[in-house]
C-alpha positions as CSV (number, residue, x, y, z in Angstrom):
1,X,-68.0,-55.7,165.4
2,X,-67.2,-56.9,168.7
3,X,-66.6,-54.3,171.4
4,X,-65.1,-55.2,174.8
5,X,-66.8,-53.9,177.7
6,X,-65.9,-51.8,180.7
7,X,-63.8,-48.6,179.3
8,X,-65.8,-46.5,181.7
9,X,-65.4,-48.6,184.7
10,X,-61.6,-48.8,183.4
11,X,-61.5,-44.5,183.7
12,X,-63.8,-44.7,186.4
13,X,-61.2,-46.9,188.3
14,X,-58.3,-44.7,187.1
15,X,-59.4,-42.0,188.8
16,X,-60.3,-43.7,192.1
17,X,-57.0,-46.2,192.8
18,X,-55.1,-43.3,195.2
19,X,-55.1,-46.1,197.9
20,X,-54.5,-48.9,195.6
21,X,-51.3,-47.1,194.5
22,X,-50.4,-46.6,197.8
23,X,-50.7,-50.3,198.9
24,X,-49.4,-51.7,195.3
25,X,-46.1,-49.5,195.8
26,X,-45.7,-50.3,199.1
27,X,-46.0,-54.0,198.6
28,X,-43.3,-53.6,195.6
29,X,-40.8,-51.3,197.9
30,X,-40.9,-47.4,198.0
31,X,-38.4,-45.2,196.0
32,X,-34.7,-44.8,197.9
33,X,-35.5,-41.0,200.1
34,X,-33.3,-38.7,198.7
35,X,-29.9,-37.9,200.2
36,X,-26.3,-37.7,198.7
37,X,-25.8,-41.2,199.2
38,X,-29.0,-42.7,197.3
39,X,-28.3,-44.6,194.0
40,X,-30.0,-42.7,191.2
41,X,-33.0,-45.0,190.3
42,X,-35.2,-45.4,187.8
43,X,-39.0,-47.6,188.3
44,X,-40.4,-49.2,185.3
45,X,-43.6,-50.7,185.2
46,X,-42.5,-53.9,182.6
47,X,-45.2,-55.2,180.6
48,X,-45.3,-58.5,182.5
49,X,-43.7,-60.5,185.3
50,X,-40.3,-62.0,184.9
51,X,-40.6,-65.6,185.6
52,X,-37.6,-67.1,183.5
53,X,-33.8,-66.1,183.3
54,X,-33.2,-67.9,180.2
55,X,-33.7,-65.8,177.1
56,X,-32.6,-68.8,175.2
57,X,-35.0,-71.2,176.3
58,X,-38.2,-69.1,176.7
59,X,-39.6,-66.6,173.5
60,X,-41.5,-64.6,176.3
61,X,-40.6,-60.8,175.0
62,X,-40.2,-60.0,178.9
63,X,-37.1,-62.5,179.6
64,X,-35.9,-61.1,176.2
65,X,-35.6,-57.9,177.5
66,X,-34.1,-58.8,180.5
67,X,-31.5,-60.6,178.5
68,X,-30.6,-57.2,177.0
69,X,-30.0,-55.7,180.1
70,X,-28.0,-58.1,181.4
71,X,-26.4,-60.1,178.2
72,X,-24.4,-58.3,175.2
73,X,-24.3,-59.9,171.4
74,X,-21.8,-60.3,168.9
75,X,-23.6,-58.0,166.4
76,X,-26.9,-55.8,166.7
77,X,-29.2,-54.7,163.9
78,X,-29.3,-50.7,163.5
79,X,-32.3,-49.4,162.6
80,X,-31.7,-49.8,158.8
81,X,-31.8,-53.6,159.6
82,X,-27.8,-53.8,159.0
83,X,-25.7,-56.0,161.3
84,X,-23.1,-53.7,163.2
85,X,-20.4,-55.2,165.5
86,X,-21.1,-55.3,168.9
87,X,-19.0,-57.3,171.2
88,X,-16.6,-58.0,167.8
89,X,-14.1,-55.4,167.1
90,X,-13.4,-56.6,163.6
91,X,-13.7,-59.5,161.2
92,X,-13.2,-60.7,157.7
93,X,-15.0,-63.0,155.1
94,X,-13.2,-65.2,152.7
95,X,-14.0,-65.0,149.2
96,X,-15.9,-67.9,148.9
97,X,-17.9,-67.3,151.9
98,X,-17.1,-69.9,153.6
99,X,-14.9,-68.6,156.5
100,X,-15.2,-66.1,159.0
101,X,-12.9,-65.2,161.0
102,X,-13.6,-62.9,164.5
103,X,-11.7,-60.8,166.8
104,X,-13.5,-59.8,170.1
105,X,-12.9,-56.4,171.7
106,X,-10.5,-56.1,174.4
107,X,-11.8,-55.8,178.1
108,X,-15.0,-57.5,177.5
109,X,-15.4,-59.0,181.1
110,X,-18.4,-61.3,182.6
111,X,-20.3,-60.0,185.7
112,X,-18.5,-62.3,187.8
113,X,-14.9,-60.8,186.8
114,X,-13.7,-63.3,184.6
115,X,-12.4,-62.7,181.0
116,X,-14.6,-63.1,177.6
117,X,-13.2,-65.6,175.7
118,X,-13.9,-67.2,172.1
119,X,-14.5,-70.4,173.7
120,X,-17.4,-68.8,175.9
121,X,-19.2,-67.4,172.2
122,X,-18.5,-70.7,170.4
123,X,-20.6,-72.3,173.4
124,X,-23.3,-69.9,173.3
125,X,-24.0,-69.9,169.7
126,X,-24.2,-73.6,170.0
127,X,-26.6,-73.6,172.7
128,X,-28.8,-70.8,170.6
129,X,-28.5,-72.8,167.3
130,X,-30.1,-75.7,169.2
131,X,-33.5,-73.8,169.9
132,X,-33.8,-70.8,167.7
133,X,-35.7,-71.3,164.2
134,X,-32.9,-69.4,162.6
135,X,-29.9,-70.6,164.2
136,X,-31.3,-74.2,163.6
137,X,-31.0,-73.0,159.8
138,X,-27.6,-71.8,160.4
139,X,-26.3,-74.7,162.2
140,X,-26.9,-77.1,159.3
141,X,-24.4,-74.7,157.3
142,X,-21.5,-74.5,160.0
143,X,-19.0,-77.4,159.5
144,X,-16.7,-76.0,162.5
145,X,-16.3,-73.3,164.9
146,X,-12.9,-73.1,166.8
147,X,-10.9,-70.8,169.2
148,X,-7.9,-69.0,167.7
149,X,-5.8,-67.5,170.5
150,X,-7.4,-65.8,173.0
151,X,-9.4,-63.0,171.5
152,X,-10.2,-64.5,167.9
153,X,-12.5,-67.2,166.7
154,X,-13.6,-68.7,163.4
155,X,-16.8,-69.9,162.1
156,X,-16.4,-72.5,158.9
157,X,-19.5,-73.2,156.6
158,X,-20.3,-76.0,154.5
159,X,-21.9,-74.1,152.1
160,X,-22.6,-70.4,152.0
161,X,-25.1,-69.0,154.6
162,X,-26.0,-65.1,153.3
163,X,-27.6,-64.4,156.3
164,X,-24.7,-65.6,159.0
165,X,-24.3,-62.0,159.9
166,X,-27.9,-61.1,160.3
167,X,-28.5,-64.0,162.6
168,X,-25.6,-63.1,165.0
169,X,-27.4,-60.1,165.2
170,X,-30.7,-61.2,165.4
171,X,-33.2,-58.8,167.1
172,X,-36.4,-59.2,169.3
173,X,-36.8,-63.3,170.6
174,X,-34.3,-65.8,170.9
175,X,-31.3,-63.1,170.7
176,X,-28.3,-65.0,170.2
177,X,-27.1,-63.7,173.6
178,X,-23.4,-64.6,175.1
179,X,-22.8,-66.7,178.2
180,X,-19.8,-67.8,180.0
181,X,-19.1,-71.4,178.5
182,X,-20.1,-73.2,181.5
183,X,-23.2,-72.0,181.4
184,X,-23.8,-72.0,177.7
185,X,-23.1,-75.7,177.7
186,X,-26.4,-76.3,179.7
187,X,-28.8,-78.4,177.3
188,X,-30.9,-75.9,175.3
189,X,-34.0,-77.8,176.6
190,X,-32.8,-77.3,180.4
191,X,-33.4,-73.7,181.8
192,X,-30.3,-71.9,183.1
193,X,-31.2,-70.2,186.4
194,X,-28.0,-68.3,186.8
195,X,-27.6,-64.8,185.7
196,X,-24.1,-64.0,184.8
197,X,-23.6,-61.7,181.5
198,X,-21.3,-58.8,179.8
199,X,-24.0,-56.5,179.5
200,X,-24.3,-52.9,181.0
201,X,-26.5,-54.2,183.5
202,X,-26.0,-56.6,186.6
203,X,-29.1,-58.3,187.7
204,X,-29.4,-58.5,191.7
205,X,-30.6,-62.2,192.2
206,X,-31.2,-61.4,196.1
207,X,-33.9,-58.8,195.3
208,X,-35.8,-60.7,192.4
209,X,-39.2,-61.4,193.7
210,X,-41.2,-62.7,190.8
211,X,-44.7,-61.7,190.8
212,X,-43.4,-58.3,192.4
213,X,-40.1,-57.1,191.0
214,X,-36.6,-57.2,189.4
215,X,-33.9,-55.4,190.1
216,X,-30.7,-54.1,187.8
217,X,-27.5,-51.8,188.7
218,X,-25.1,-50.4,186.5
219,X,-21.8,-52.6,185.4
220,X,-19.3,-50.3,186.5
221,X,-16.7,-52.2,184.3
222,X,-18.8,-52.6,181.0
223,X,-16.9,-50.3,178.3
224,X,-19.5,-49.2,175.7
225,X,-18.4,-48.6,172.4
226,X,-18.1,-45.4,170.6
227,X,-21.0,-45.6,167.9
228,X,-24.0,-43.4,168.6
229,X,-26.7,-45.5,170.1
230,X,-28.8,-46.7,166.8
231,X,-31.1,-49.6,168.1
232,X,-29.6,-52.5,169.7
233,X,-25.9,-51.5,168.0
234,X,-23.6,-48.5,169.2
235,X,-22.6,-47.3,173.0
236,X,-24.7,-48.8,175.7
237,X,-24.0,-45.9,178.3
238,X,-26.0,-46.6,181.6
239,X,-27.2,-43.6,183.2
240,X,-29.0,-44.8,186.2
241,X,-27.2,-46.8,189.1
242,X,-30.0,-49.1,189.7
243,X,-33.5,-50.1,188.2
244,X,-36.4,-51.5,189.3
245,X,-39.0,-53.4,186.8
246,X,-42.0,-53.6,189.0
247,X,-45.2,-56.0,188.0
248,X,-48.6,-54.3,188.5
249,X,-51.3,-56.2,186.8
250,X,-53.8,-53.7,187.1
251,X,-53.3,-51.0,184.4
252,X,-55.6,-48.4,186.2
253,X,-53.3,-48.9,189.2
254,X,-50.2,-48.8,186.9
255,X,-51.1,-45.6,185.2
256,X,-52.1,-43.8,188.6
257,X,-48.4,-44.8,189.6
258,X,-47.1,-42.9,187.1
259,X,-49.3,-39.9,187.6
260,X,-48.4,-39.7,191.3
261,X,-44.7,-39.7,190.1
262,X,-44.5,-42.6,192.4
263,X,-42.7,-44.3,189.1
264,X,-40.9,-43.1,186.0
265,X,-42.1,-45.2,183.3
266,X,-45.0,-47.6,182.0
267,X,-44.2,-50.1,179.3
268,X,-47.3,-50.6,177.9
269,X,-50.5,-48.4,178.1
270,X,-54.1,-49.5,177.1
271,X,-55.9,-47.9,174.3
272,X,-58.5,-46.9,176.7
273,X,-56.2,-45.0,179.4
274,X,-54.2,-43.5,176.8
275,X,-56.6,-40.5,176.3
276,X,-56.0,-39.9,180.0
277,X,-52.8,-40.1,180.4
278,X,-52.5,-37.5,177.3
279,X,-54.4,-35.0,179.6
280,X,-52.0,-35.7,182.6
281,X,-49.2,-32.6,183.3
282,X,-46.3,-34.3,183.5
283,X,-46.5,-37.3,181.2
284,X,-45.9,-38.1,177.9
285,X,-47.3,-40.8,175.6
286,X,-45.3,-41.8,172.7
287,X,-44.8,-44.8,170.5
288,X,-41.3,-46.4,170.6
289,X,-41.2,-49.0,168.0
290,X,-41.6,-47.9,164.7
291,X,-42.9,-51.0,163.3
292,X,-45.0,-52.5,166.1
293,X,-46.3,-56.0,166.7
294,X,-48.3,-58.1,164.4
295,X,-51.5,-60.3,165.6
296,X,-51.5,-63.7,165.1
297,X,-54.6,-66.3,164.9
298,X,-53.1,-69.9,165.0
299,X,-55.0,-73.2,163.8
300,X,-54.4,-76.6,165.5
301,X,-53.6,-78.2,161.9
302,X,-53.6,-81.6,163.7
303,X,-57.2,-81.7,164.7
304,X,-60.6,-81.0,163.5
305,X,-62.2,-78.9,162.2
306,X,-59.1,-77.0,161.1
307,X,-56.9,-80.0,160.2
308,X,-58.9,-79.5,157.0
309,X,-57.6,-77.0,154.6
310,X,-61.0,-75.6,153.5
311,X,-62.5,-75.1,156.9
312,X,-59.5,-72.6,157.3
313,X,-59.7,-71.2,153.9
314,X,-63.4,-70.1,155.0
315,X,-61.9,-68.4,157.7
316,X,-59.8,-66.2,155.6
317,X,-62.7,-65.2,153.7
318,X,-63.8,-63.6,156.5
319,X,-61.3,-62.1,158.4
320,X,-61.1,-58.3,158.3
321,X,-58.0,-57.1,160.1
322,X,-60.1,-53.6,160.6
323,X,-62.3,-55.4,163.3
324,X,-59.4,-57.1,165.2
325,X,-57.8,-53.9,165.3
326,X,-60.4,-51.7,166.3
327,X,-60.5,-53.9,169.5
328,X,-57.0,-54.9,170.2
329,X,-55.1,-50.9,169.2
330,X,-58.4,-48.6,169.5
331,X,-57.8,-45.4,167.4
332,X,-56.8,-45.8,163.9
333,X,-53.6,-44.0,164.6
334,X,-52.2,-47.0,166.8
335,X,-52.7,-49.4,163.6
336,X,-52.5,-50.5,160.1
337,X,-53.7,-53.3,158.0
338,X,-51.1,-55.3,156.8
339,X,-52.4,-58.4,154.2
340,X,-48.9,-60.2,154.8
341,X,-47.0,-62.6,156.4
342,X,-43.9,-59.8,156.4
343,X,-44.7,-57.5,158.6
344,X,-45.3,-53.8,156.7
345,X,-42.3,-51.6,156.9
346,X,-39.6,-54.5,156.8
347,X,-37.1,-54.9,153.8
348,X,-39.4,-57.9,152.1
349,X,-42.8,-56.9,152.9
350,X,-45.3,-57.6,150.0
351,X,-49.1,-58.4,149.3
352,X,-48.3,-60.9,146.4
353,X,-50.5,-63.6,146.9
354,X,-52.7,-62.6,149.3
355,X,-55.6,-61.7,147.0
356,X,-58.4,-63.9,148.7
357,X,-57.2,-62.3,152.1
358,X,-56.8,-58.7,151.3
359,X,-60.3,-58.6,149.2
360,X,-63.7,-58.2,150.6
361,X,-64.7,-60.5,152.8
362,X,-67.6,-62.8,151.6
363,X,-69.7,-65.4,154.0
364,X,-71.6,-66.9,151.4
365,X,-68.2,-68.4,149.5
366,X,-67.3,-69.2,153.6
367,X,-70.2,-71.3,154.5
368,X,-69.6,-72.9,151.0
369,X,-66.2,-73.8,151.6
370,X,-67.1,-75.1,155.0
371,X,-69.8,-77.4,153.3
372,X,-67.9,-78.6,150.9
373,X,-65.2,-79.4,153.6
374,X,-67.6,-82.2,154.8
375,X,-67.5,-80.2,158.3
376,X,-69.6,-82.4,160.8
377,X,-70.3,-80.1,163.4
378,X,-67.2,-81.0,165.6
379,X,-66.7,-78.1,168.5
380,X,-64.0,-75.6,167.7
381,X,-62.1,-74.9,170.9
382,X,-61.1,-71.4,170.8
383,X,-58.8,-70.1,173.8
384,X,-59.4,-67.0,175.0
385,X,-56.6,-65.1,177.4
386,X,-58.9,-62.7,179.6
387,X,-56.1,-61.3,181.5
388,X,-54.0,-60.3,178.0
389,X,-56.3,-57.4,176.7
390,X,-54.9,-58.2,173.0
391,X,-55.4,-62.0,172.7
392,X,-58.8,-61.6,174.5
393,X,-59.9,-59.1,171.5
394,X,-58.4,-61.6,168.8
395,X,-60.4,-64.6,170.4
396,X,-63.9,-62.5,170.8
397,X,-64.1,-61.2,167.3
398,X,-62.9,-64.8,166.0
399,X,-65.7,-66.6,168.0
400,X,-68.2,-64.3,166.2
401,X,-67.0,-64.5,162.8
402,X,-66.9,-68.4,163.3
403,X,-70.7,-68.7,164.5
404,X,-71.5,-66.7,161.8
405,X,-69.8,-69.3,159.0
406,X,-71.4,-72.2,160.6
407,X,-68.4,-73.4,162.8
408,X,-69.2,-74.7,166.1
409,X,-67.8,-72.8,168.8
410,X,-66.4,-73.5,172.1
411,X,-65.0,-70.2,173.3
412,X,-62.9,-71.2,176.8
413,X,-61.6,-68.6,179.0
414,X,-58.7,-68.9,181.0
415,X,-55.4,-67.1,181.6
416,X,-52.5,-66.7,179.8
417,X,-50.1,-69.2,181.8
418,X,-53.1,-71.8,181.1
419,X,-53.0,-71.0,177.4
420,X,-49.2,-71.3,177.3
421,X,-50.1,-74.6,178.9
422,X,-52.6,-75.8,176.8
423,X,-51.1,-74.8,173.5
424,X,-48.6,-77.7,173.6
425,X,-51.4,-80.2,173.6
426,X,-51.8,-82.4,170.1
427,X,-54.8,-84.3,171.8
428,X,-58.2,-83.9,170.2
429,X,-60.4,-81.3,172.1
430,X,-62.7,-83.5,174.1
431,X,-58.9,-84.5,175.8
432,X,-57.6,-80.9,176.5
433,X,-56.9,-80.2,173.5
434,X,-57.3,-76.8,171.3
435,X,-58.4,-75.6,168.1
436,X,-57.4,-71.9,167.8
437,X,-55.4,-69.8,170.0
438,X,-54.0,-66.3,169.6
439,X,-51.0,-64.4,170.0
440,X,-49.3,-61.5,168.9
441,X,-45.1,-61.1,167.5
442,X,-42.7,-58.4,167.1
443,X,-42.4,-57.3,163.3
444,X,-39.0,-58.1,163.0
445,X,-40.0,-61.7,163.8
446,X,-41.9,-62.3,160.6
447,X,-39.4,-62.9,157.7
448,X,-38.7,-66.6,156.7
449,X,-35.7,-66.7,158.3
450,X,-37.1,-66.3,162.0
451,X,-41.0,-66.4,161.5
452,X,-42.2,-69.8,163.4
453,X,-45.4,-69.8,162.6
454,X,-44.6,-69.8,158.8
455,X,-42.7,-72.9,159.1
456,X,-44.3,-75.5,157.5
457,X,-42.4,-78.6,159.2
458,X,-45.4,-80.5,160.9
459,X,-44.4,-81.5,164.7
460,X,-40.9,-80.3,164.2
461,X,-42.2,-76.6,164.6
462,X,-44.1,-74.5,166.6
463,X,-47.8,-74.6,168.1
464,X,-50.2,-75.4,165.2
465,X,-47.8,-77.9,163.6
466,X,-48.7,-77.1,159.9
467,X,-47.3,-79.2,157.5
468,X,-46.2,-78.0,153.6
469,X,-43.4,-79.3,152.1
470,X,-43.1,-76.6,149.2
471,X,-43.2,-73.8,151.6
472,X,-40.0,-75.7,153.6
473,X,-38.6,-76.1,150.0
474,X,-39.1,-72.4,149.5
475,X,-37.8,-71.0,152.6
476,X,-34.5,-73.3,152.5
477,X,-34.0,-71.3,149.0
478,X,-35.0,-68.1,150.6
479,X,-32.2,-68.8,153.4
480,X,-29.5,-69.7,150.7
481,X,-30.4,-66.4,148.1
482,X,-27.6,-64.2,147.9
483,X,-29.3,-60.8,147.3
484,X,-32.5,-59.0,148.8
485,X,-34.3,-58.9,145.7
486,X,-34.0,-62.6,145.4
487,X,-35.5,-63.2,148.9
488,X,-38.2,-60.5,147.7
489,X,-38.9,-62.7,144.7
490,X,-38.8,-65.8,147.1
491,X,-40.7,-64.5,149.8
492,X,-43.4,-63.7,147.7
493,X,-43.2,-67.5,146.5
494,X,-43.6,-68.6,150.2
495,X,-46.6,-66.5,150.8
496,X,-48.5,-67.5,148.0
497,X,-48.5,-70.6,149.2
498,X,-48.9,-70.1,152.9
499,X,-52.3,-68.2,152.1
500,X,-53.6,-70.9,150.1
501,X,-53.1,-73.6,152.3
502,X,-53.4,-71.1,155.1
503,X,-50.6,-71.8,157.7
504,X,-52.1,-69.2,160.4
505,X,-53.9,-65.5,159.8
506,X,-52.0,-62.2,160.5
507,X,-55.2,-59.9,162.4
508,X,-52.9,-56.7,161.8
509,X,-50.5,-54.7,162.5
510,X,-50.0,-52.3,165.7
511,X,-48.1,-50.2,168.0
512,X,-48.3,-50.1,172.0
513,X,-48.0,-46.9,173.2
514,X,-45.6,-46.4,176.4
515,X,-45.9,-43.6,178.8
516,X,-43.5,-42.1,181.4
517,X,-42.8,-39.1,183.2
518,X,-41.6,-35.9,181.0
519,X,-38.3,-35.6,182.9
520,X,-37.0,-38.6,181.0
521,X,-35.0,-38.6,177.7
522,X,-32.3,-40.4,175.6
523,X,-35.2,-43.5,175.3
524,X,-34.3,-45.2,172.1
525,X,-37.2,-45.9,169.9
526,X,-36.5,-49.6,168.8
527,X,-38.5,-53.1,168.3
528,X,-37.0,-54.2,171.8
529,X,-36.5,-53.0,174.9
530,X,-33.3,-51.0,175.9
531,X,-32.6,-49.2,178.9
532,X,-29.0,-48.0,178.2
533,X,-28.7,-44.4,177.2
534,X,-31.9,-43.0,179.3
535,X,-31.3,-40.4,181.5
536,X,-33.6,-37.8,184.0
537,X,-33.1,-34.5,183.2
């Protein structure tokens, strides 16, 4: 097993960074001095730097979290995966499942004071459908969307689309956030820069410093729903006047800031620092997301050596998720093996078709498959994002496995920003291409409807570009399936074929602990970051 180094030095650094805390917080700004006029402020160290303000254009989790602060959605999923109305007051569905009518809640306003109109929602859905994998499938079923008066609009379908409400309530990345029509008319492949939503917070553009901090203030005109908060659904009641997102990339400095009481909440705690924070008075370490994330090993299906099915199958023969999770998530309380393309704990999770993956690894069979493939020693360029512990740990484990089965490994270390620019290349490795890269995805992003890595539509799909007509045909049937039982059955067929040709490899399911001061309460445990309902005792 590969083990990452530096744990002892990390702990030592944690104990020795008081000066760094002061310097860093001086750069991002000190808390407001206490006075009767001081705004009630929450200081939060975010998982990464907020660079994009367009949650439709990018799938970055940080921008999606920003989206839930600023925007609202027509529907939202609760903890039972049931779509609940959010901006919608009521809706009807025709007996033939081809016509839906929606009435918006009264009093919905954009942050610039304008009324939310049906035209805004239609334009927002059109833009979302141009980018999102589920939205694109939904668009194929839509015949027409049109406004009806000041608060109503309709969606007419060409054929039934059973996941319509689930699409409108989609959680995690690329949620269908509502925007003013003039903003939503921006082409999907063009990034918006305005920040005008109707959500519970307003973004303070004048205080945004990329690489440093982002600031939000309470939207005083937001009218919450009356239902109890449950994941993204229900009442969004803001209890702070101001929320500051700070970017502190050094995890030890960030942890010390929390211990010192300079900040209220640290979104993600590296596994090495969990025991140290647990031992500190005034700090609570917990897991908010009940499902967590899934590690992802992605192959480049266009270039040697992984354009050959047998070489991909060889790697599958030797992957043991325990090796990956020990490095990525540490204590076994933080992870589980899950031999499924659909995260364990989600409604359609199954291990059907995963027998080769879930059984004991077989190096001899893997080497035989490599030999049968006709592999000629081409270098496998493994992209290693050294500044992202989850991606970095997966890269180290994989490089070791590839060498053991006779693959010529070229481990190239870089930062995550470089990985994201390299992964778009379809060029051969000698011209800046790649063979394998690593990421992770929210467990709620793993069904056939939204799992971009499972798509097998070639260069029309996501990075890696697998092609498999059977998977795509089964996915179309899955989207049209009228019942959960039928989706479970078809999900098993999709998975069987996807594991046969090895679209990608899930490396395990894990949770990332969060830490906050003991005096915070009301934090909602969910797959996405929700900052309404949070209060200080």
